[in-house]
C-alpha positions as CSV (number, residue, x, y, z in Angstrom):
1,X,-4.7,26.2,-6.6
2,X,-3.1,23.5,-4.5
3,X,-2.0,20.2,-6.1
4,X,-2.9,17.1,-4.1
5,X,-0.1,15.3,-2.3
6,X,-0.5,12.3,-4.7
7,X,0.0,14.3,-7.9
8,X,2.9,13.3,-10.2
9,X,6.4,14.9,-9.8
10,X,6.6,18.1,-11.6
11,X,3.0,19.1,-11.0
12,X,2.9,22.6,-9.5
13,X,1.8,23.3,-6.0
14,X,0.8,26.6,-4.4
15,X,4.3,26.8,-2.9
16,X,5.9,26.2,-6.3
17,X,7.5,22.9,-5.1
18,X,6.8,19.4,-6.4
19,X,5.1,16.9,-4.2
20,X,6.6,13.5,-3.4
21,X,6.2,11.2,-6.4
22,X,5.3,7.6,-6.7
23,X,6.2,7.8,-10.3
24,X,9.8,7.7,-11.9
25,X,10.8,4.4,-10.4
26,X,12.3,0.9,-10.6
27,X,9.4,-1.5,-10.7
28,X,6.5,-1.5,-13.2
29,X,3.0,-2.6,-12.5
30,X,0.6,-3.3,-15.4
31,X,-3.1,-3.7,-15.2
32,X,-5.8,-2.9,-17.7
33,X,-5.5,0.8,-18.3
34,X,-2.8,1.2,-15.6
35,X,1.0,1.5,-15.7
36,X,3.0,2.7,-12.7
37,X,6.6,2.6,-11.7
38,X,7.7,2.6,-8.1
39,X,11.1,3.2,-6.4
40,X,10.6,1.8,-2.9
41,X,13.8,3.4,-1.8
42,X,12.4,6.9,-2.4
43,X,9.5,6.4,0.0
44,X,9.6,7.4,3.6
45,X,8.6,4.1,5.1
46,X,7.5,3.9,8.7
47,X,8.2,0.8,10.8
48,X,5.4,-1.3,12.3
49,X,5.7,-3.6,15.3
50,X,5.7,-6.5,12.8
51,X,9.1,-7.5,11.5
52,X,9.6,-6.7,7.8
53,X,6.3,-4.7,7.5
54,X,6.4,-1.0,6.8
55,X,3.8,1.6,5.8
56,X,3.6,5.1,4.3
57,X,0.5,7.2,5.0
58,X,-1.1,9.7,2.6
59,X,-2.8,12.8,3.9
60,X,-6.4,12.8,2.9
61,X,-8.5,15.9,2.6
62,X,-11.6,15.5,4.8
63,X,-14.7,17.4,5.6
64,X,-15.3,18.1,9.3
65,X,-18.1,15.5,9.4
66,X,-16.1,12.6,7.8
67,X,-14.8,9.9,10.1
68,X,-11.1,10.0,11.0
69,X,-10.6,6.2,11.1
70,X,-10.2,5.9,7.4
71,X,-6.7,5.4,6.1
72,X,-5.0,5.7,2.7
73,X,-1.6,4.0,2.8
74,X,1.2,2.2,1.0
75,X,2.2,-1.0,2.7
76,X,5.4,-2.9,2.2
77,X,5.8,-6.4,3.4
78,X,9.2,-8.0,2.8
79,X,9.3,-11.6,1.5
80,X,7.7,-14.0,3.9
81,X,6.6,-11.2,6.3
82,X,3.1,-10.1,7.1
83,X,0.4,-9.0,9.5
84,X,-1.2,-11.1,12.1
85,X,-4.9,-11.9,11.7
86,X,-7.0,-8.7,11.8
87,X,-10.6,-7.7,11.0
88,X,-11.8,-4.9,8.8
89,X,-14.3,-2.5,10.4
90,X,-15.3,-1.2,7.0
91,X,-14.6,-2.0,3.3
92,X,-10.9,-2.2,2.4
93,X,-9.7,-1.8,-1.2
94,X,-6.2,-3.1,-2.0
95,X,-4.2,-2.7,-5.2
96,X,-1.1,-4.9,-5.4
97,X,1.6,-2.7,-6.9
98,X,4.6,-5.0,-6.7
99,X,5.2,-8.7,-5.7
100,X,2.2,-10.4,-4.1
101,X,0.8,-11.8,-1.0
102,X,-1.2,-14.8,0.2
103,X,-4.1,-14.9,2.7
104,X,-7.2,-17.0,3.5
105,X,-8.6,-16.2,0.0
106,X,-5.6,-17.2,-2.1
107,X,-2.7,-15.4,-3.8
108,X,-3.0,-11.8,-5.0
109,X,-0.3,-10.7,-7.5
110,X,0.9,-7.4,-8.9
111,X,-1.7,-5.5,-10.9
112,X,-4.7,-7.1,-9.1
113,X,-7.3,-5.2,-7.1
114,X,-9.1,-6.9,-4.2
115,X,-12.0,-5.7,-2.0
116,X,-12.4,-7.0,1.5
117,X,-15.9,-6.7,2.9
118,X,-16.7,-4.9,6.1
119,X,-16.3,-7.4,9.0
120,X,-14.0,-9.7,7.0
121,X,-10.7,-10.9,8.5
122,X,-7.5,-12.3,7.0
123,X,-3.8,-12.9,7.7
124,X,-1.8,-11.5,4.7
125,X,1.8,-12.7,4.2
126,X,4.1,-11.6,1.3
127,X,5.1,-14.1,-1.2
128,X,8.9,-14.8,-1.6
129,X,11.7,-16.4,0.3
130,X,12.2,-14.8,3.8
131,X,15.7,-16.4,3.9
132,X,16.9,-14.1,1.1
133,X,17.1,-10.3,1.0
134,X,14.4,-8.5,-1.0
135,X,15.4,-7.7,-4.6
136,X,14.3,-8.0,-8.2
137,X,14.1,-11.8,-8.0
138,X,12.6,-11.8,-4.5
139,X,10.5,-8.7,-4.4
140,X,8.8,-7.1,-1.4
141,X,5.0,-6.9,-1.7
142,X,3.9,-3.3,-2.1
143,X,0.2,-2.5,-1.7
144,X,-1.9,0.7,-2.1
145,X,-4.7,0.3,0.4
146,X,-7.8,2.3,1.4
147,X,-9.2,1.1,4.7
148,X,-12.6,2.6,5.7
149,X,-13.3,2.5,9.4
150,X,-9.9,1.1,10.4
151,X,-9.0,-2.4,11.6
152,X,-9.4,-4.4,14.7
153,X,-6.2,-6.2,15.6
154,X,-7.7,-7.9,18.6
């Protein structure tokens, strides 16, 4: 039996190795019925064309008839950094794991879940001081996002 790529460290896989873990970490997120620790330095972040914004994709098991535009990702926005305005083709669910961000609808802080409707648009920017390096007193914003149908950056 194969363990999914999101399983906690120490869970067996068919190859006998442990998958990458998002647990055993530095920061703690608390929400009703949720407690998670994240070590951002242990994640293989990929750069984006936007300064201070990084992402980490998760492989999603799909059936042959499921659309390929869906994405399950971690997003890291350093303090004061963010994405330009974009529109969601489908529903996007976002869970703030660390820090927070501001957009057209207000501030969203660690532990909060937010759902963006299909066709909605926004301009998210991480909270914090862009003139100081990210750290415990000036955290990057880390999000777990599921975007259905992709985004339109136009």
